[in-house]
Every structure is written in C-alpha cells, then in structure tokens.
N, C-alpha and C positions, 0 to 999 in steps of 0.2 A: 472481398468473399469470405463466408462464410467459415463455419466449421463445418465437413462433411461428415455426414452417418459412419457409423459406427465402423469402426475396421480392425481386421486383426492387424493388420500393423506396430499397433499400439499397443496390445496386451501385454502387461507388463509393464508397462509407460506410467505413468507421471507427467501431468500437466500444473504448469506458476504461471497464474495469469497475474498483470496489473491489472489495477482496474482504474479507470484515465478518461479526464473529461476536454474534450478538445477544446487544445489552449484559445480561449474569444477571451480579449478586451474587455471585464466588464462581465465576465462570467464566473468566471475562474479566481478563486484565491482573493474573493470579497473580504472577508475575513480581516485582511491585512490593508487593506484598503478607508484610513490610512492607515500605518505612515507610509503607503507605498499610493502610489499612482496607479489608475487598472492598468496602464501597457506593462509598468514594470511587474503586474505580478503577475501578469499575462505573461512577460518572459522570464519569472521566478517560478513560472511552475511550466514550464517550458523544461530549463532547465532540470528540477526535481524528477519529470515525468526521464530525462532521459539519463539523468543518475539511476535510476529508482529501474531500470530497463537497465543496464553495463550492471549493477550490481542484479541481476537477472543472469545474467548471462557467465556472471561469473559465478557462480553457485552452478549454473550447469554444467562447466568443468570436471568439479568434483561427483555430480552425483545425474545421473538418467531423467531428463527431463524433458518436456520441447515449453516455450516459453510462446505467451500469448499477449495482446493487449484485450481486454475487458471495455470497450469502448461508449460511452454517449456522448451525447445524444449520435441517435437515428444520425446517419451520414456528415458524422465527426469524422470518418475514420478514414476521408481524401484529407485533410487538413494534417491528422498523425501520420500518417505516411509519407511526410515527408520530414519527416521529426525521428522516423524509427527506422532500427538495421534492419533490411530486409529478411534478417533469418525469424525475428518475431510476427508470427501470428494475430489476427486480428478476430475477435470474435464481435460477433456486431450485437448489441441490447432487443431485449423481447419486451421492456417494461422498464416503467421510470422510479426511481425509488430504490435506494437502500435494500430494504424490507423485499423488492422479487427482483432487484440485477443480482444482487450476491445467491440467493439459491440458484435463480437462471444458469447464471456461468457456470456453475456446481455442476446442475444437469444436462447440461450443451455438454459441457466437455465430458464427461461421464458416457453420456448419449454417446462422442464421437471415439467410447474405446477406450479409454485410460482408465484405469482402476483405479484412478483417487485425484483430487484437484489442490493446491493453495491457491489464495488469492490474497493478494497484499495491497495496501494504499499508496496512494503515487505522496503523502504527504510525508516519507521518512526517507530524507534523502542517501539521511549519513546511517540509515539501518546496518547493521553488521553483515557481512554477507553470512556469517557464519550462525546466525538465528534461521535462514532460508534453511543455511542442510541442515539444521536441525529440526526444523516444523517438517522436512521431506524425511529425514529418517524417523521419525516417531510416526508419520502417517502411513511409510512404508512401513511399519513391522503390522505384525498378521494381527488379524480383529480388527475390529469397527472402533471407531473412535473422534474425535472433533480434536481438531488443534488452535487451541488459540494462545494470542503475540497481545498479552494486554498492553496498550499504549497509557503514560501516566496522565494524560486527561480522564482516563475511566471508561472510554472504550477501547478500541481490539483495531492492532495495524494489520493482520492476518490471520485469515481464518480457512483450515482444511479440514477436508471430507474423503470417507470416499462415498459414500452416497450423500445423496440432498438433502434429508432430516429438515423440510422444509419448516418445520416446528422450531428449530432453534434464531428462525427468524420474524416468527410471529408474536405482535404485542410486543415490539422490543420500543421503547423509549431512543429516538436512534438521535443521536448527534447532542446526547447527556452527557453525563457522568456515570450511567446506569448499565454504560451496554452490554461490556464485559461483563457485570457481577447477574444481569439477568438471563445472557443469552448462559452464561456456566449453571444458572437453576434451572434455565428450561433446559440443559442436558441433564444435567442428577432426574429432570422429573420423567425423563424418557430413559432413563438409565442408559445413556451413553457415555463411554469413559472420555475424561476429558486431561490432554493433555498441556499444560500452561510453560508456553517461553519464559525467555526474560522478559522484563518491561523496557520498552522503547517509548521513544517522546512523536507526535504525529507535528507536525508545523502548518499551524491553523489559523493564529491569530499573534499580532505583535509580541507578547510576551514569550511563546515559543518560537519566535523569529530572534528574538534577541537572544533564547539559547543555542541557535542553530549559530547563530554570528559567535557566539562565543566558544562554540567546540571547534570550529572548522579553523577560527586563528586565534585560541589559544589551550586548547585541548580540556576544556569544562563542559562536563557533562549535567544533566539533571542526576542528585544520588543513586536512584532507583537505577541510573544506569549504569552498569557495572565496567561492559565490555566496551575496549575501543570501536565505534565508528569507520565505514567507509568512507571514504576521501573523499566523494562530491564532487567529483572536478569539476564537473558543471555550475555545479551551483556555488560554491567556493569561490570560483573567474566570477560570477557575475555579482557577487555581492562585494566583492572586494572593489570594481568597478560604482556599486551605489558606493560602499561606505566612505570610498575617496571624494565622491563628487559631494556627498551633502550625510557626512554621518550623525551631524546633530538633527538632521530633520525625521533621521531614521531609532534615531532615542534607541539606541543600541549601546551606550557606554556603561550603561550597567544591567549586569543579567540577572531576575526576578528569583525569588528563592523559590519558588513552586512555579509550575505550568498550570493554569487555568483551563477550562473545557471551554 
C-alpha cells in the first residue's frame, strides 16, 4: 500500500523513513562479499533493517513521528513486509538511484500531509537513538533548514527536510567521500540553513564491519563517534554466531585505524 494523499490528520506531524533495499542474496551488502558469502551478507542486511527499525520506533516514543520503510526495488514490499513490524508503513519507490529516490521520498511524505521528514539509511545498526531525536528536534524548530548526519566515510546517514529542495540531490558524486561536503555546499548555495548532527559510521565494507564487531563486543568505536551506540540486538546476535563459527575467515581480530569509503 502506498502513501495516501495529503491528510489533515497529519497536520503538525513529521515522518521518519528508513531507506531499505529488499534483502535478496547477491543483491545487498555486496561490498561485504568477501569476507562474507552472499547469503551471510543478506542475513546481516536483514538484521540491520530490523535494528534500524527498532531504533526508529524507540525514537517515536520520545517524539511524535510516524515511521516508514522507503523501499526498493518495486515489488520489494512483499519480502520486507514479512520482516517489519505492522506499525511501520510502506513507502513505494518512484525512481531508481539515490539522486531521485531520496527527494522522491521527501516529496511523497510531505505531499501526504507531513510538515517534514527525515530519511535514515539502513547501514548504521548502532546509530544512537539520541541522534534520531536530535535530528527531528532540529527539523521541527521554526524556519526552513536541512538536517544532515555526516558519516565517517564522507557521506551522510540522515537527511531531514521540510521541503523537497531537489537541488540538494543534483550533481552529487554518490558513493564517494564527497557526498556530505557537496550537499553542504549545495545548501549554502541556495541559502538553506544547515544543521549538522554528530557523526556516525556506515557499515558497508570489511573495514567498517570490523568496527561494528569492535563496538558490539568491545565497546570501541571510531574516534569521531563519541556517543554510546544502540544495542543492535539482531545484528549482535548474528555476528556472534558468525564469529563463533569462523572468526578467522571474517578477519575481525584487529580494528582498522580509520574507515574508508
């Protein structure tokens, strides 16, 4: 089911959506293959999705938000619906690629009657719930702005807007270390106030997977990440199983000094 058209019942409310890809073996978390095999990467993606959604629902207990899964590809909702709690609403895709799917999601949620929306990735299972609350608190303040959560690899884990501002997504070098900087420059160029959250890290390659294990099992995080992360129970339990079975193959015995993009 898609998002309905504008509704007076959403007046004054805001939305949070996690950007998710239907977890099919060989199609998700491919930069983690190796050290993982395709099925392991797919199952880890499922754990990430469940933990990020749990994080959104935890934030909704502190702030008045509605929670969505902005999914891809078309038709992926059937698989995701089996994984997601019933209170999470589904937001169907209109386009392919971040340059269009991100502003499409913002546009669709605002068209549904929300005052604004935050989009968060599904690559940061330990993202502190407090950062989600900070993002929405900043967005809800009077006036127009963009809220960005910078990732340690140069991208961003969250973007929040009250208007689509599609210019923010044009001519961005997606999947590079320049994404956050270029987006911030684009905001300045159109005179849009920028609120920057504390940084966090994405998990999309072997180095960042090693950091995730160090955080979950040793309490160590990248130096830029100063807050305690969320518990990420599904991810923690699955990684514990993988490490017990073949920790040497996963090469997680040493944490890297930095996370590459």
